[in-house]
VEXZA-680555 format. One record per residue (C-alpha): residue in one letter; chain; x, y, z; residue number from 1. Coordinates in pm, whole numbers, plus 50000, padded with zeros to 5 digits. Layout:
BEGIN
REC resn chain  east north    up resi
REC    A     A     X     Y     Z  NUM
...
//
This chain:
BEGIN
REC resn chain  east north    up resi
REC    M     A 47152 52109 52271    1
REC    L     A 47132 51750 52145    2
REC    A     A 47243 51863 51798    3
REC    R     A 47553 52032 51948    4
REC    F     A 47636 51719 52146    5
REC    L     A 47601 51495 51839    6
REC    S     A 47810 51734 51628    7
REC    A     A 48083 51741 51893    8
REC    A     A 48076 51361 51923    9
REC    A     A 48101 51319 51544   10
REC    F     A 48391 51566 51523   11
REC    A     A 48572 51388 51807   12
REC    A     A 48524 51050 51636   13
REC    L     A 48656 51182 51303   14
REC    S     A 48954 51343 51476   15
REC    F     A 49034 51017 51657   16
REC    T     A 49008 50814 51336   17
REC    A     A 49236 51054 51146   18
REC    A     A 49489 51061 51429   19
REC    S     A 49489 50681 51453   20
REC    A     A 49565 50642 51082   21
REC    E     A 49849 50894 51108   22
REC    D     A 49991 50722 51418   23
REC    R     A 50018 50385 51242   24
REC    P     A 50386 50287 51207   25
REC    A     A 50513 50329 50852   26
REC    G     A 50651 50040 50653   27
REC    K     A 51005 49996 50529   28
REC    V     A 51039 49990 50149   29
REC    T     A 51354 49862 49977   30
REC    V     A 51419 49831 49603   31
REC    V     A 51582 49488 49574   32
REC    F     A 51587 49450 49195   33
REC    D     A 51595 49696 48905   34
REC    H     A 51660 49577 48549   35
REC    A     A 51567 49709 48206   36
REC    L     A 51371 49457 47999   37
REC    P     A 51585 49395 47689   38
REC    N     A 51290 49273 47480   39
REC    V     A 51057 49560 47581   40
REC    P     A 51232 49891 47507   41
REC    G     A 51163 50164 47763   42
REC    K     A 51034 49923 48031   43
REC    S     A 51199 49789 48345   44
REC    M     A 51119 49536 48613   45
REC    K     A 51164 49660 48969   46
REC    G     A 51132 49441 49277   47
REC    V     A 51030 49620 49597   48
REC    L     A 51040 49457 49941   49
REC    V     A 50775 49609 50171   50
REC    E     A 50808 49531 50542   51
REC    Y     A 50541 49622 50798   52
REC    G     A 50595 49589 51169   53
REC    P     A 50302 49493 51390   54
REC    G     A 50016 49733 51321   55
REC    G     A 50214 49901 51043   56
REC    G     A 50095 50015 50705   57
REC    S     A 50117 50268 50425   58
REC    P     A 49898 50572 50360   59
REC    A     A 49659 50553 50064   60
REC    H     A 49863 50587 49746   61
REC    T     A 49893 50546 49371   62
REC    H     A 50173 50412 49156   63
REC    P     A 50289 50540 48816   64
REC    K     A 50029 50513 48541   65
REC    S     A 50274 50290 48351   66
REC    A     A 50312 50042 48640   67
REC    F     A 50165 49694 48643   68
REC    I     A 50230 49538 48986   69
REC    Y     A 50230 49177 49099   70
REC    A     A 50270 49127 49475   71
REC    T     A 50336 48814 49682   72
REC    V     A 50306 48802 50060   73
REC    L     A 50627 48652 50199   74
REC    E     A 50549 48661 50571   75
REC    G     A 50246 48729 50786   76
REC    A     A 49925 48874 50646   77
REC    I     A 49853 49193 50449   78
REC    R     A 49522 49384 50438   79
REC    S     A 49464 49541 50098   80
REC    S     A 49200 49738 49911   81
REC    V     A 49251 49865 49557   82
REC    N     A 49014 50090 49361   83
REC    G     A 48744 50079 49629   84
REC    S     A 48723 49701 49644   85
REC    P     A 48636 49544 49980   86
REC    E     A 48939 49491 50205   87
REC    K     A 49092 49147 50168   88
REC    V     A 49357 48976 50377   89
REC    Y     A 49635 48799 50187   90
REC    R     A 49848 48550 50381   91
REC    A     A 50202 48422 50320   92
REC    G     A 50218 48257 49978   93
REC    E     A 49915 48441 49838   94
REC    N     A 49938 48713 49576   95
REC    F     A 49750 48997 49409   96
REC    Y     A 49804 49247 49130   97
REC    E     A 49734 49612 49056   98
REC    E     A 49647 49744 48712   99
REC    P     A 49817 50063 48589  100
REC    G     A 49661 50376 48741  101
REC    S     A 49509 50193 49039  102
REC    H     A 49441 50363 49372  103
REC    H     A 49562 50159 49670  104
REC    Q     A 49345 50277 49960  105
REC    V     A 49460 50014 50214  106
REC    S     A 49796 49843 50246  107
REC    A     A 49865 49733 50600  108
REC    N     A 49978 49453 50826  109
REC    A     A 49670 49255 50928  110
REC    S     A 49830 49178 51266  111
REC    D     A 49904 49402 51564  112
REC    T     A 50151 49148 51704  113
REC    E     A 50341 48988 51411  114
REC    P     A 50546 49142 51127  115
REC    A     A 50446 49111 50760  116
REC    R     A 50647 49132 50436  117
REC    L     A 50556 49138 50069  118
REC    L     A 50749 49152 49744  119
REC    A     A 50596 49382 49482  120
REC    V     A 50724 49341 49127  121
REC    F     A 50668 49645 48906  122
REC    V     A 50677 49648 48527  123
REC    V     A 50718 50020 48473  124
REC    D     A 50862 50283 48240  125
REC    T     A 51242 50274 48283  126
REC    A     A 51262 50651 48336  127
REC    E     A 51015 50638 48628  128
REC    T     A 51182 50725 48959  129
REC    E     A 50883 50771 49194  130
REC    L     A 50712 50437 49252  131
REC    T     A 50460 50557 49512  132
REC    T     A 50267 50884 49547  133
REC    P     A 50046 50941 49853  134
REC    I     A 49686 51022 49756  135
REC    G     A 49610 51388 49819  136
REC    Q     A 49957 51519 49734  137
//
């Protein structure tokens, strides 16, 4: 009887956690710059503005294997975890980078009451059209 209760409680907790992650408001992503690098054939620089409302975030994702990414927080605070590293909060003016082939498990607004924005600059293969792929798809 106790085992059934514990199993039911664990299942309910997992279901609640999964539902909560899915209910998080998605961010708005806008490509604000896209230019081929004239001195590096086949590569481009793409600037992406990511805006999260309060409590917003992105599902776990990867970027193209050719992409090196440098990100700067413009407003608010961003929670991030890449390649299984501990979550870290980056505040306005702080920055981080992602190596090619990285897995971005957490990218979210650290606040439930204030918006957050970051600018991610990609150096990526020019032919690349998909900049983000959700993990598991």
